[in-house]
C-alpha positions in Angstrom: 118.0 164.6 95.9 118.5 162.8 92.7 115.4 163.0 90.5 116.0 159.4 89.2 115.6 157.7 92.6 112.2 157.4 94.3 111.5 159.3 97.5 111.1 157.6 100.9 107.3 158.1 100.6 107.2 156.4 97.2 109.3 153.5 98.5 107.1 153.2 101.6 104.0 153.2 99.4 105.5 150.5 97.2 106.4 148.4 100.2 102.8 148.9 101.5 101.4 147.8 98.1 103.7 144.8 98.1 102.7 143.9 101.6 99.0 144.2 100.7 99.5 142.1 97.6 101.4 139.4 99.6 98.6 139.5 102.2 96.0 138.9 99.4 98.1 136.0 98.0 98.4 134.5 101.5 94.6 134.8 102.0 93.9 133.1 98.6 96.4 130.3 99.4 94.7 129.8 102.8 91.3 129.6 101.2 92.6 127.2 98.6 94.2 125.1 101.3 90.9 124.9 103.2 89.1 123.9 99.9 91.7 121.3 99.2 91.4 119.9 102.7 87.6 119.8 102.6 87.8 118.0 99.2 90.3 115.5 100.6 88.0 114.8 103.6 85.0 114.4 101.3 86.9 112.1 99.0 88.1 110.0 102.0 84.5 109.9 103.3 83.3 108.6 99.9 86.1 106.1 99.8 85.2 104.8 103.3 81.5 104.7 102.5 82.3 102.7 99.3 84.5 100.3 101.4 81.8 99.9 104.0 79.2 99.2 101.3 81.5 96.6 99.7 82.0 94.9 103.1 78.3 94.8 103.8 77.7 93.3 100.3 80.4 90.7 100.9 79.0 89.9 104.3 75.5 89.4 102.8 77.0 87.2 100.1 78.8 85.1 102.7 75.6 84.8 104.8 73.6 83.7 101.8 76.3 81.1 100.9 76.2 79.9 104.5 72.4 79.6 104.5 72.6 77.8 101.1 75.2 75.3 102.5 73.1 74.8 105.7 70.0 74.1 103.6 72.0 71.7 101.4 73.3 69.8 104.4 69.8 69.7 105.9 68.5 68.2 102.7 71.3 65.6 102.6 70.6 64.7 106.2 66.9 64.4 105.6 67.5 62.2 102.5 69.9 60.0 104.5 67.4 59.7 107.3 64.6 58.8 104.8 66.9 56.1 103.2 67.6 54.6 106.6 63.9 54.6 107.5 63.2 52.9 104.1 65.9 50.3 104.7 64.5 49.6 108.2 61.1 48.8 106.7 62.4 46.5 103.9 63.4 42.9 104.6 67.2 42.3 104.4 68.4 41.4 100.9 69.6 37.8 100.4 67.7 36.3 103.3 64.5 34.5 102.5 62.0 33.1 104.9 63.1 29.5 105.2 60.1 28.3 107.3 58.2 25.3 106.0 
């Protein structure tokens, strides 16, 4: 046997160490993948919550605008009705009582 070449046992031991090291690398990569996936899910959840909050705020703003417009229309209608009632109480313009 050549003194410069490793024995079968040495080669087997080196293969076992390499296999063990690869296994450790695979485990670390798997854990990192799980961490990354959890981070992505949490990030997506935050994004969805932000979008949901933005939509609720927009809906509230639109409801307030609708209520404001309804109140404005109600006030205009009330004003119109008051003007009509006032006109009904006043004598017509340009006509005077011609009775002698």
